Kinemage of the C-alpha trace (Angstrom):
@kinemage 1
@onewidth
@group {chain A} dominant
@subgroup {mainchain}
@vectorlist {calphas} color= white
{ca unk a 1} P 86.273 72.108 84.872
{ca unk a 2} L 83.536 74.337 82.984
{ca unk a 3} L 81.102 76.728 84.775
{ca unk a 4} L 78.343 74.252 84.094
{ca unk a 5} L 79.966 71.808 86.536
{ca unk a 6} L 79.193 74.305 89.285
{ca unk a 7} L 75.667 73.797 89.585
{ca unk a 8} L 74.512 77.356 88.155
{ca unk a 9} L 71.359 78.056 86.968
{ca unk a 10} L 71.156 78.186 82.553
{ca unk a 11} L 70.066 81.995 82.799
{ca unk a 12} L 73.753 82.440 84.719
{ca unk a 13} L 75.486 80.080 82.386
{ca unk a 14} L 74.250 82.314 79.508
{ca unk a 15} L 75.325 85.518 80.979
{ca unk a 16} L 78.822 83.989 81.629
{ca unk a 17} L 79.019 83.026 78.135
{ca unk a 18} L 78.046 86.568 76.689
{ca unk a 19} L 81.331 87.757 78.655
{ca unk a 20} L 83.151 85.249 76.834
{ca unk a 21} L 84.291 83.433 80.097
{ca unk a 22} L 84.670 79.693 79.548
{ca unk a 23} L 86.508 78.160 82.677
{ca unk a 24} L 86.255 79.523 85.878
{ca unk a 25} L 89.214 80.706 87.822
{ca unk a 26} L 90.485 79.044 90.732
{ca unk a 27} L 88.920 80.908 93.524
{ca unk a 28} L 85.728 80.496 91.554
{ca unk a 29} L 85.973 76.803 91.383
{ca unk a 30} L 86.628 76.598 95.105
{ca unk a 31} L 84.066 79.364 96.540
{ca unk a 32} L 80.974 79.036 94.059
{ca unk a 33} L 80.133 75.419 95.637
{ca unk a 34} L 80.506 76.535 99.246
{ca unk a 35} L 78.538 79.379 99.030
{ca unk a 36} L 75.894 77.503 97.234
{ca unk a 37} L 75.998 75.039 100.096
{ca unk a 38} L 75.299 77.855 102.786
{ca unk a 39} L 78.779 78.175 104.457
{ca unk a 40} L 80.174 81.488 105.686
{ca unk a 41} L 83.318 81.732 103.714
{ca unk a 42} L 86.862 83.713 104.317
{ca unk a 43} L 88.430 83.478 100.788
{ca unk a 44} L 91.409 85.455 99.268
{ca unk a 45} L 92.984 85.276 96.074
{ca unk a 46} L 95.496 87.277 93.873
{ca unk a 47} L 93.838 90.541 92.517
{ca unk a 48} L 92.055 90.256 89.418
{ca unk a 49} L 91.459 86.448 89.495
{ca unk a 50} L 87.728 86.946 89.572
{ca unk a 51} L 86.818 87.206 93.135
{ca unk a 52} L 83.515 89.294 92.267
{ca unk a 53} L 82.041 86.613 90.091
{ca unk a 54} L 83.145 84.288 92.942
{ca unk a 55} L 80.074 85.503 95.186
{ca unk a 56} L 78.054 87.202 92.635
{ca unk a 57} L 77.274 83.982 90.812
{ca unk a 58} L 76.194 82.161 93.606
{ca unk a 59} L 74.103 84.749 95.338
{ca unk a 60} L 72.009 85.402 92.133
{ca unk a 61} L 71.458 81.726 92.151
{ca unk a 62} L 70.199 81.555 95.658
{ca unk a 63} L 67.962 84.303 94.992
{ca unk a 64} L 66.234 82.489 92.123
{ca unk a 65} L 66.387 79.100 93.168
{ca unk a 66} L 66.536 78.960 97.156
{ca unk a 67} L 69.257 77.970 99.398
{ca unk a 68} L 69.759 75.492 102.032
{ca unk a 69} L 68.761 76.287 105.772
{ca unk a 70} L 67.321 79.852 106.576
{ca unk a 71} L 67.824 81.187 103.171
{ca unk a 72} L 65.384 78.739 101.849
{ca unk a 73} L 63.017 79.161 104.381
{ca unk a 74} L 63.032 82.770 103.558
{ca unk a 75} L 62.453 82.348 99.947
{ca unk a 76} L 58.786 83.139 100.555
{ca unk a 77} L 59.156 86.368 102.392
{ca unk a 78} L 59.304 88.724 99.340
{ca unk a 79} L 55.753 87.606 98.410
{ca unk a 80} L 54.019 88.418 101.377
{ca unk a 81} L 56.472 90.297 103.962
{ca unk a 82} L 54.953 93.681 105.304
{ca unk a 83} L 57.116 96.492 106.316
{ca unk a 84} L 56.437 98.184 109.589
{ca unk a 85} L 54.828 101.272 107.811
{ca unk a 86} L 52.385 98.725 106.284
{ca unk a 87} L 53.650 98.627 102.824
{ca unk a 88} L 53.896 95.276 100.873
{ca unk a 89} L 57.424 96.084 99.805
{ca unk a 90} L 60.101 93.073 98.915
{ca unk a 91} L 62.917 93.647 101.468
{ca unk a 92} L 66.827 93.982 100.518
{ca unk a 93} L 67.781 90.168 100.628
{ca unk a 94} L 71.616 90.541 99.561
{ca unk a 95} L 73.841 93.111 101.212
{ca unk a 96} L 77.300 93.535 99.800
{ca unk a 97} L 79.675 96.263 101.441
{ca unk a 98} L 82.358 98.140 99.721
{ca unk a 99} L 84.824 100.432 100.876
{ca unk a 100} L 84.858 103.000 97.703
{ca unk a 101} L 82.427 104.306 95.528
{ca unk a 102} L 84.193 103.003 92.605
{ca unk a 103} L 83.954 99.373 93.957
{ca unk a 104} L 80.593 99.877 94.817
{ca unk a 105} L 79.519 100.760 91.111
{ca unk a 106} L 81.732 98.159 89.641
{ca unk a 107} L 80.137 95.338 91.771
{ca unk a 108} L 76.666 96.565 91.063
{ca unk a 109} L 77.598 96.335 87.376
{ca unk a 110} L 78.629 93.052 87.670
{ca unk a 111} L 75.332 91.909 89.665
{ca unk a 112} L 73.305 93.438 86.579
{ca unk a 113} L 75.595 91.894 83.985
{ca unk a 114} L 75.416 88.270 85.194
{ca unk a 115} L 71.981 88.647 86.330
{ca unk a 116} L 70.944 89.981 83.058
{ca unk a 117} L 68.340 87.005 81.965
{ca unk a 118} L 66.945 87.101 85.661
{ca unk a 119} L 64.154 89.234 87.096
{ca unk a 120} L 66.531 90.566 90.054
{ca unk a 121} L 66.751 94.254 90.905
{ca unk a 122} L 69.904 95.657 92.451
{ca unk a 123} L 71.189 99.267 93.210
{ca unk a 124} L 74.488 100.800 94.439
{ca unk a 125} L 74.212 103.342 97.304
{ca unk a 126} L 77.493 105.539 98.051
{ca unk a 127} L 78.468 109.049 99.184
{ca unk a 128} L 79.154 112.024 97.108
{ca unk a 129} L 75.849 112.185 95.322
{ca unk a 130} L 72.289 113.111 96.185
{ca unk a 131} L 70.356 111.076 98.675
{ca unk a 132} L 66.759 111.410 97.262
{ca unk a 133} L 67.792 109.440 94.192
{ca unk a 134} L 68.960 106.678 95.908
{ca unk a 135} L 66.056 106.841 98.290
{ca unk a 136} L 63.904 106.504 95.012
{ca unk a 137} L 65.973 103.592 93.944
{ca unk a 138} L 65.454 101.734 97.409
{ca unk a 139} L 61.708 102.429 97.041
{ca unk a 140} L 61.812 100.210 93.811
{ca unk a 141} L 62.457 97.396 96.045
{ca unk a 142} L 65.985 96.147 95.054
{ca unk a 143} L 66.621 92.268 96.367
{ca unk a 144} L 70.651 93.356 96.000
{ca unk a 145} L 72.082 96.543 97.510
{ca unk a 146} L 75.766 97.243 96.950
{ca unk a 147} L 76.821 100.018 99.413
{ca unk a 148} L 79.697 102.082 101.078
{ca unk a 149} L 79.328 101.800 104.999
{ca unk a 150} L 78.766 105.630 105.431
{ca unk a 151} L 75.962 106.115 103.053
{ca unk a 152} L 74.216 102.881 104.236
{ca unk a 153} L 73.969 103.943 107.707
{ca unk a 154} L 72.655 107.304 106.577
{ca unk a 155} L 69.792 105.568 104.773
{ca unk a 156} L 69.278 103.341 107.727
{ca unk a 157} L 68.835 106.201 110.069
{ca unk a 158} L 66.333 107.881 107.639
{ca unk a 159} L 64.282 104.262 107.379
{ca unk a 160} L 64.538 104.348 103.770
{ca unk a 161} L 66.038 101.072 103.767
{ca unk a 162} L 65.276 97.807 105.765
{ca unk a 163} L 67.874 95.741 106.340
{ca unk a 164} L 66.028 93.063 108.850
{ca unk a 165} L 65.399 90.500 106.081
{ca unk a 166} L 68.892 90.219 104.751
{ca unk a 167} L 69.943 86.520 104.023
{ca unk a 168} L 73.756 87.261 103.093
{ca unk a 169} L 76.281 89.657 103.947
{ca unk a 170} L 79.311 90.192 101.724
{ca unk a 171} L 82.313 92.073 103.011
{ca unk a 172} L 84.436 92.780 99.824
{ca unk a 173} L 87.784 93.640 99.922
{ca unk a 174} L 87.738 93.391 103.583
{ca unk a 175} L 91.304 94.407 104.419
{ca unk a 176} L 90.488 97.937 102.990
{ca unk a 177} L 87.331 98.188 105.058
{ca unk a 178} L 89.754 97.444 107.925
{ca unk a 179} L 92.548 99.679 106.945
{ca unk a 180} L 90.182 102.505 106.464
{ca unk a 181} L 88.445 102.431 109.832
{ca unk a 182} L 85.337 101.273 108.772
{ca unk a 183} L 85.165 98.526 111.399
{ca unk a 184} L 82.883 100.754 114.128
{ca unk a 185} L 80.465 101.081 111.091
{ca unk a 186} L 80.665 97.423 110.236
{ca unk a 187} L 79.666 96.773 113.780
{ca unk a 188} L 76.679 98.885 113.577
{ca unk a 189} L 75.605 97.350 109.928
{ca unk a 190} L 75.832 93.816 111.646
{ca unk a 191} L 73.563 94.925 114.454
{ca unk a 192} L 70.699 95.838 112.138
{ca unk a 193} L 70.874 92.271 110.344
{ca unk a 194} L 69.196 89.171 111.362
{ca unk a 195} L 71.316 86.800 113.468
{ca unk a 196} L 70.779 83.880 111.104
{ca unk a 197} L 72.338 84.849 108.021
{ca unk a 198} L 75.291 83.955 105.751
{ca unk a 199} L 78.394 86.002 105.589
{ca unk a 200} L 81.232 86.184 102.841
{ca unk a 201} L 84.436 87.775 103.579
{ca unk a 202} L 86.366 88.515 100.229
{ca unk a 203} L 89.966 90.107 100.402
{ca unk a 204} L 92.833 90.261 98.276
{ca unk a 205} L 95.083 89.578 101.027
{ca unk a 206} L 94.829 88.022 104.473
{ca unk a 207} L 96.237 90.158 107.098
{ca unk a 208} L 95.987 89.574 110.823
{ca unk a 209} L 93.235 92.116 111.214
{ca unk a 210} L 91.031 90.464 108.479
{ca unk a 211} L 91.455 87.032 110.338
{ca unk a 212} L 90.227 88.788 113.591
{ca unk a 213} L 87.292 90.404 112.173
{ca unk a 214} L 86.088 86.794 110.581
{ca unk a 215} L 86.440 85.249 113.890
{ca unk a 216} L 84.032 87.819 114.996
{ca unk a 217} L 81.549 87.790 112.254
{ca unk a 218} L 81.650 84.169 110.750
{ca unk a 219} L 80.407 80.824 112.046
{ca unk a 220} L 82.189 77.983 111.004
{ca unk a 221} L 83.885 79.534 108.121
{ca unk a 222} L 85.266 77.836 105.242
{ca unk a 223} L 88.669 79.213 104.080
{ca unk a 224} L 89.681 79.694 100.448
{ca unk a 225} L 93.391 80.790 99.948
{ca unk a 226} L 94.171 79.885 96.195
{ca unk a 227} L 97.463 82.035 96.406
{ca unk a 228} L 100.265 82.664 98.842
{ca unk a 229} L 99.358 85.380 101.154
{ca unk a 230} L 100.284 88.809 99.502
{ca unk a 231} L 101.657 87.414 96.099
{ca unk a 232} L 101.602 89.493 92.999
{ca unk a 233} L 99.900 88.104 89.953
{ca unk a 234} L 102.120 85.795 88.165
{ca unk a 235} L 101.500 87.718 84.609
{ca unk a 236} L 103.147 90.951 86.094
{ca unk a 237} L 106.654 91.484 85.128
{ca unk a 238} L 108.017 93.955 87.822
{ca unk a 239} L 110.999 96.431 87.166
{ca unk a 240} L 112.818 99.333 89.326
{ca unk a 241} L 114.094 102.232 87.501
{ca unk a 242} L 116.526 104.361 89.590
{ca unk a 243} L 116.255 107.832 89.066
{ca unk a 244} L 116.832 111.068 91.134
{ca unk a 245} L 114.024 112.415 93.345
{ca unk a 246} L 113.850 115.681 91.203
{ca unk a 247} L 113.856 114.083 87.888
{ca unk a 248} L 110.806 111.499 88.241
{ca unk a 249} L 108.585 113.480 86.275
{ca unk a 250} L 110.864 114.055 83.253
{ca unk a 251} L 111.763 110.327 82.950
{ca unk a 252} L 108.004 109.409 83.227
{ca unk a 253} L 107.367 111.952 80.133
{ca unk a 254} L 110.413 110.398 78.537
{ca unk a 255} L 109.045 106.706 78.976
{ca unk a 256} L 105.266 107.866 77.445
{ca unk a 257} L 107.009 109.586 74.471
{ca unk a 258} L 109.252 106.806 73.501
{ca unk a 259} L 106.251 104.478 73.417
{ca unk a 260} L 107.630 102.180 76.169
{ca unk a 261} L 104.460 103.264 78.361
{ca unk a 262} L 101.389 103.322 76.392
{ca unk a 263} L 98.435 103.757 78.546
{ca unk a 264} L 99.439 103.770 82.196
{ca unk a 265} L 97.826 103.655 85.803
{ca unk a 266} L 100.328 106.007 87.604
{ca unk a 267} L 100.198 106.242 91.552
{ca unk a 268} L 101.330 108.927 93.942
{ca unk a 269} L 101.005 109.112 97.913
{ca unk a 270} L 98.535 111.961 98.271
{ca unk a 271} L 95.797 113.626 96.252
{ca unk a 272} L 97.426 116.969 95.712
{ca unk a 273} L 100.544 114.817 94.193
{ca unk a 274} L 98.169 113.222 91.906
{ca unk a 275} L 96.628 116.686 90.882
{ca unk a 276} L 99.881 118.330 90.380
{ca unk a 277} L 101.541 115.213 88.531
{ca unk a 278} L 98.441 115.230 86.054
{ca unk a 279} L 98.791 118.867 85.366
{ca unk a 280} L 102.635 118.754 84.811
{ca unk a 281} L 101.847 115.915 82.137
{ca unk a 282} L 99.444 117.732 80.481
{ca unk a 283} L 101.829 120.759 80.261
{ca unk a 284} L 104.276 118.178 78.442
{ca unk a 285} L 101.737 117.563 76.070
{ca unk a 286} L 100.543 114.285 77.452
{ca unk a 287} L 96.811 113.304 77.607
{ca unk a 288} L 96.399 112.997 81.381
{ca unk a 289} L 93.419 113.290 84.199
{ca unk a 290} L 93.630 112.494 88.084
{ca unk a 291} L 91.163 110.444 90.270
{ca unk a 292} L 91.182 110.631 94.035
{ca unk a 293} L 88.637 111.103 96.907
{ca unk a 294} L 88.583 114.791 96.650
{ca unk a 295} L 86.868 114.753 93.233
{ca unk a 296} L 83.106 114.397 92.713
{ca unk a 297} L 81.619 111.536 91.600
{ca unk a 298} L 80.732 112.657 88.666
{ca unk a 299} L 84.128 113.764 87.445
{ca unk a 300} L 85.543 110.679 88.644
{ca unk a 301} L 83.363 108.552 86.772
{ca unk a 302} L 84.306 110.922 83.712
{ca unk a 303} L 87.860 110.611 84.380
{ca unk a 304} L 87.663 106.905 84.328
{ca unk a 305} L 85.506 106.676 81.312
{ca unk a 306} L 87.954 108.698 79.431
{ca unk a 307} L 90.871 106.386 80.511
{ca unk a 308} L 89.116 103.211 79.631
{ca unk a 309} L 88.172 104.419 76.100
{ca unk a 310} L 91.834 105.446 75.425
{ca unk a 311} L 90.997 109.417 75.334
{ca unk a 312} L 93.429 109.652 77.921
{ca unk a 313} L 96.692 107.716 78.124
{ca unk a 314} L 97.720 108.297 81.877
{ca unk a 315} L 95.484 108.022 84.847
{ca unk a 316} L 96.904 109.271 88.112
{ca unk a 317} L 95.563 107.894 90.901
{ca unk a 318} L 95.772 107.411 94.954
{ca unk a 319} L 95.883 103.887 96.344
{ca unk a 320} L 92.037 104.588 97.503
{ca unk a 321} L 90.606 105.825 94.839
{ca unk a 322} L 92.301 102.940 92.492
{ca unk a 323} L 91.354 100.164 94.666
{ca unk a 324} L 89.195 97.494 92.887
{ca unk a 325} L 89.129 99.410 89.331
{ca unk a 326} L 88.922 96.662 86.680
{ca unk a 327} L 90.592 98.317 83.449
{ca unk a 328} L 90.653 95.453 80.693
{ca unk a 329} L 94.007 94.492 79.264
{ca unk a 330} L 95.904 97.667 81.081
{ca unk a 331} L 99.389 97.306 79.924
{ca unk a 332} L 101.150 99.415 82.427
{ca unk a 333} L 101.286 100.267 86.136
{ca unk a 334} L 103.641 103.087 87.417
{ca unk a 335} L 104.587 103.356 91.053
{ca unk a 336} L 105.651 107.038 90.915
{ca unk a 337} L 106.053 107.055 94.447
{ca unk a 338} L 106.345 103.855 96.344
{ca unk a 339} L 103.728 103.243 98.974
{ca unk a 340} L 104.249 103.513 102.699
{ca unk a 341} L 102.364 100.109 103.428
{ca unk a 342} L 104.031 97.008 101.247
{ca unk a 343} L 100.960 95.275 100.750
{ca unk a 344} L 99.676 98.576 98.841
{ca unk a 345} L 102.349 97.649 96.533
{ca unk a 346} L 100.608 94.327 95.390
{ca unk a 347} L 96.952 95.932 95.222
{ca unk a 348} L 98.876 98.501 92.924
{ca unk a 349} L 100.053 96.068 90.688
{ca unk a 350} L 97.320 93.965 90.507
{ca unk a 351} L 95.483 96.491 88.422
{ca unk a 352} L 97.673 94.814 85.345
{ca unk a 353} L 97.831 91.455 84.428
{ca unk a 354} L 94.372 90.544 84.799
{ca unk a 355} L 92.121 87.829 82.983
{ca unk a 356} L 95.230 86.110 81.528
{ca unk a 357} L 96.533 89.289 80.036
{ca unk a 358} L 100.562 90.003 80.608
{ca unk a 359} L 101.337 93.483 82.248
{ca unk a 360} L 104.239 95.499 83.408
{ca unk a 361} L 104.678 96.952 86.502
{ca unk a 362} L 107.539 99.959 86.699
{ca unk a 363} L 108.408 101.581 90.020
{ca unk a 364} L 110.657 105.172 89.987
{ca unk a 365} L 112.628 104.680 92.874
{ca unk a 366} L 114.751 107.346 94.571
{ca unk a 367} L 117.244 107.243 96.898
{ca unk a 368} L 114.948 108.134 99.806
{ca unk a 369} L 112.689 105.367 99.199
{ca unk a 370} L 115.551 102.597 99.564
{ca unk a 371} L 114.048 101.415 102.584
{ca unk a 372} L 110.414 101.141 101.326
{ca unk a 373} L 111.730 98.984 98.141
{ca unk a 374} L 113.544 96.711 100.661
{ca unk a 375} L 110.262 96.084 102.820
{ca unk a 376} L 108.518 95.630 99.512
{ca unk a 377} L 111.014 93.020 98.249
{ca unk a 378} L 111.029 91.230 101.763
{ca unk a 379} L 107.208 90.887 101.700
{ca unk a 380} L 107.299 89.643 98.105
{ca unk a 381} L 110.452 87.067 99.051
{ca unk a 382} L 112.465 88.102 96.131
{ca unk a 383} L 114.457 90.999 94.441
{ca unk a 384} L 112.970 93.131 91.897
{ca unk a 385} L 115.193 93.709 88.904
{ca unk a 386} L 116.777 97.352 88.753
{ca unk a 387} L 117.727 99.068 85.609
{ca unk a 388} L 118.799 102.807 84.794
{ca unk a 389} L 117.485 104.786 81.744
{ca unk a 390} L 120.311 106.435 79.604
{ca unk a 391} L 120.389 110.035 80.211
{ca unk a 392} L 118.512 109.720 83.955
{ca unk a 393} L 121.392 108.236 85.847
{ca unk a 394} L 120.879 108.918 89.374
{ca unk a 395} L 123.571 110.941 91.381
{ca unk a 396} L 125.411 108.482 93.623
{ca unk a 397} L 126.544 111.264 96.041
{ca unk a 398} L 122.869 112.392 96.671
{ca unk a 399} L 121.973 111.729 100.195
{ca unk a 400} L 118.666 110.439 101.232
{ca unk a 401} L 116.022 112.672 102.714
{ca unk a 402} L 113.003 111.784 105.046
{ca unk a 403} L 110.149 111.616 102.924
{ca unk a 404} L 107.962 113.203 105.571
{ca unk a 405} L 109.932 116.610 105.141
{ca unk a 406} L 109.185 116.993 101.278
{ca unk a 407} L 105.746 118.509 101.468
{ca unk a 408} L 105.600 119.246 97.992
{ca unk a 409} L 105.752 115.273 97.195
{ca unk a 410} L 108.279 113.139 94.962
{ca unk a 411} L 110.501 115.734 92.826
{ca unk a 412} L 110.385 118.359 95.233
{ca unk a 413} L 113.007 119.090 97.663
{ca unk a 414} L 112.926 120.884 101.091
{ca unk a 415} L 114.661 124.172 101.308
{ca unk a 416} L 118.266 124.018 102.014
{ca unk a 417} L 119.642 126.395 104.514
{ca unk a 418} L 123.271 127.429 104.444
{ca unk a 419} L 125.445 126.104 107.555
{ca unk a 420} L 126.133 129.973 108.358
{ca unk a 421} L 122.443 130.980 108.585
{ca unk a 422} L 121.252 127.667 110.263
{ca unk a 423} L 121.482 129.636 113.797
{ca unk a 424} L 119.630 132.526 112.377
{ca unk a 425} L 116.986 130.357 110.625
{ca unk a 426} L 116.114 128.989 114.044
{ca unk a 427} L 115.213 132.224 115.583
{ca unk a 428} L 111.646 133.557 115.463
{ca unk a 429} L 110.523 135.758 113.237
{ca unk a 430} L 108.402 138.484 114.667
{ca unk a 431} L 104.933 139.274 113.473
{ca unk a 432} L 104.927 142.030 110.977
{ca unk a 433} L 103.555 145.377 112.754
{ca unk a 434} L 103.453 143.899 116.233
{ca unk a 435} L 105.894 145.426 118.567
{ca unk a 436} L 107.258 144.298 121.982
{ca unk a 437} L 105.338 145.219 124.653
{ca unk a 438} L 107.050 147.831 127.387
{ca unk a 439} L 108.183 146.165 130.598
{ca unk a 440} L 105.480 146.101 133.208
{ca unk a 441} L 106.077 145.704 136.945
{ca unk a 442} L 103.548 143.427 138.207
{ca unk a 443} L 102.936 141.129 141.581
{ca unk a 444} L 106.353 142.045 142.923
{ca unk a 445} L 108.271 140.815 140.040
{ca unk a 446} L 111.910 142.713 139.449
{ca unk a 447} L 112.004 145.716 137.185
{ca unk a 448} L 114.022 145.157 134.000
{ca unk a 449} L 117.481 146.450 134.507
{ca unk a 450} L 120.763 146.026 132.952
{ca unk a 451} L 121.432 143.373 135.620
{ca unk a 452} L 118.037 141.667 135.042
{ca unk a 453} L 116.902 142.443 131.586
{ca unk a 454} L 113.590 140.811 130.466
{ca unk a 455} L 113.769 137.861 128.569
{ca unk a 456} L 113.848 138.344 124.783
{ca unk a 457} L 110.712 137.829 123.120
{ca unk a 458} L 108.284 137.439 126.305
{ca unk a 459} L 105.052 139.288 126.171
{ca unk a 460} L 103.432 140.353 129.442
{ca unk a 461} L 99.425 139.801 129.632
{ca unk a 462} L 98.861 143.211 131.195
{ca unk a 463} L 97.790 145.819 128.380
{ca unk a 464} L 100.547 148.372 127.630
{ca unk a 465} L 100.500 151.524 129.792
{ca unk a 466} L 100.341 154.817 128.096
{ca unk a 467} L 103.544 156.347 127.147
{ca unk a 468} L 103.991 159.455 129.326
{ca unk a 469} L 105.794 162.426 128.056
{ca unk a 470} L 109.170 162.919 129.566
{ca unk a 471} L 110.046 165.551 131.891
{ca unk a 472} L 112.398 168.066 130.174
{ca unk a 473} L 114.811 170.399 131.859
{ca unk a 474} L 115.486 173.899 130.676
{ca unk a 475} L 118.801 173.143 130.132
{ca unk a 476} L 117.973 170.307 127.855
{ca unk a 477} L 115.388 172.527 125.794
{ca unk a 478} L 116.936 173.874 122.447
{ca unk a 479} L 116.862 177.512 121.576
{ca unk a 480} L 114.314 178.683 118.945
{ca unk a 481} L 117.038 178.955 116.363
{ca unk a 482} L 117.956 175.327 117.131
{ca unk a 483} L 114.296 174.343 116.875
{ca unk a 484} L 112.964 176.079 113.899
{ca unk a 485} L 115.919 177.426 112.167
{ca unk a 486} L 115.195 180.344 109.989
{ca unk a 487} L 111.718 181.706 109.430
{ca unk a 488} L 109.722 179.743 107.058
{ca unk a 489} L 112.501 176.698 106.903
{ca unk a 490} L 111.631 173.087 107.660
{ca unk a 491} L 112.198 171.883 110.827
{ca unk a 492} L 115.080 169.794 109.796
{ca unk a 493} L 116.772 172.174 107.327
{ca unk a 494} L 120.262 172.926 108.027
{ca unk a 495} L 120.526 169.525 109.711
{ca unk a 496} L 123.140 166.924 108.287
{ca unk a 497} L 121.390 163.687 106.830
{ca unk a 498} L 122.732 161.710 109.957
{ca unk a 499} L 121.266 164.171 112.407
{ca unk a 500} L 118.080 163.914 110.358
{ca unk a 501} L 117.756 160.094 110.709
{ca unk a 502} L 118.575 160.237 114.226
{ca unk a 503} L 115.674 162.766 114.838
{ca unk a 504} L 113.328 160.723 113.068
{ca unk a 505} L 114.424 157.692 114.980
{ca unk a 506} L 113.664 159.673 118.335
{ca unk a 507} L 110.282 160.753 116.842
{ca unk a 508} L 109.013 157.405 115.481
{ca unk a 509} L 111.016 154.386 117.138
{ca unk a 510} L 110.743 151.072 115.028
{ca unk a 511} L 109.239 147.977 116.439
{ca unk a 512} L 110.862 146.497 119.362
{ca unk a 513} L 112.919 149.582 120.065
{ca unk a 514} L 112.951 152.183 122.889
{ca unk a 515} L 112.801 155.691 122.550
{ca unk a 516} L 115.731 157.826 123.468
{ca unk a 517} L 114.724 159.995 126.262
{ca unk a 518} L 116.922 163.118 127.118
{ca unk a 519} L 117.993 163.148 130.863
{ca unk a 520} L 117.302 159.566 131.290
{ca unk a 521} L 119.846 157.340 132.630
{ca unk a 522} L 120.321 153.396 133.587
{ca unk a 523} L 118.005 152.322 136.140
{ca unk a 524} L 115.365 155.155 135.426
{ca unk a 525} L 112.646 152.719 133.829
{ca unk a 526} L 114.410 152.638 130.396
{ca unk a 527} L 115.061 149.287 129.364
{ca unk a 528} L 118.192 148.638 127.165
{ca unk a 529} L 117.713 146.497 124.006
{ca unk a 530} L 120.304 144.303 122.930
{ca unk a 531} L 122.859 145.915 120.529
{ca unk a 532} L 121.555 149.188 121.567
{ca unk a 533} L 122.800 151.662 124.081
{ca unk a 534} L 121.252 154.527 126.198
{ca unk a 535} L 122.407 158.302 125.080
{ca unk a 536} L 122.803 160.248 128.274
{ca unk a 537} L 122.341 163.958 128.339
{ca unk a 538} L 125.654 165.768 127.084
{ca unk a 539} L 126.891 162.644 125.464
{ca unk a 540} L 127.687 162.673 121.931
{ca unk a 541} L 125.587 160.004 119.786
{ca unk a 542} L 128.072 158.044 117.630
{ca unk a 543} L 125.969 157.233 114.584
């Protein structure tokens, strides 16, 4: 079957031929006739099998030639429809909602590519860039708008976009929209659209949440599922390389330098981990860059362009940032860290093995990720072959550690505490410079005493009372010779080092210490501290 048998316009067939496509993929063969017939659609196919063209081609056809039912009736609206502000501007006819900026840009580029021979305007609106530039693009009356949910609602709130005449709503990557928590935004967007419309849901996988969303939004939908649920692409060979957690980066560098991995999309779990790994690879002499949600849109676009052009050999990405990336003939995908959700593994390896080009998915797995690997294999319904690279054999005695404890990401071990120090490590560390407040008698509470000491570490809310000068008796008062020593001598001159140290401790007690008061006795309001004892008058201090 060729594209000409699907009923597409000559302009679209010309654009498809310009891209070098000869025959439609299975999802395109089944979805395009259903969309042209005006049916609501719930479609799922393997990643990289042409889902974007499966909805872009028929909606462009319907914009130019009309469509059955309500959409055909609205074909006359752009010529005379008036907006609420009195201007005669063509309304938005097609709305495509994407979960990420990269997907929005990619799909809008596909609209321009396939509509190159048609008088159709399109634009993409998404967050992370200026608002006014997008508002100017919307004032040029595009028929097709590809948007992310948040920025679309921003424009709707500012009245820079009119969605009251949308004929077709496309929710692309519906499972990712669901996972990212966009469902409340989707409901708000749907409330702005006409009740009579055509709705298409496209996704890489069918989850229970996607089916529930389809039941709420679609009317008598047709279902297209051309592959097993959560099945990986057939052209992708998969392998597991077992390695210790702290040798993953060294193994990845070895694979790249040895030529086994040439151009690779490397996945990490976190944005910080992606940045750190890219920097480490650069320090190893490997051209690498990172792409994730914390980077500005211009930097993300530049990083992706450098990777596609071959100026950068390794692109380190998170699951969200890499979702929907279309990189032609990508040879390798490397799971530097296995995903926490098994279905994300299918999305990751689907970045390679696209458009009839074979690819390889390599997973670096340490002992901590054994459970994640088992869950992935259960999802796939088969074992993934495992290998060991010479010189990187894993330590069989290494014990697994919870992934959540490794705040530094893969390759970073938590600080080990010796058995003898574990009790000490659990004690609270007092803040520097803060002293424990003196015991206070409040509200009939028991005064501290040797039999009822105050709880250690407990602080009262009342302010500390000013320290009163101790009452000195004449018998306790040192003589002038003891007090000052020889004329002109320093007060501590003539004392032994131990006596000088004890004298300084009396004058300047440290944090949490009590001052030794001559004449004081136990029960006289001076609280004994743990590990210290009160020196009574006439008693010799044993330092």
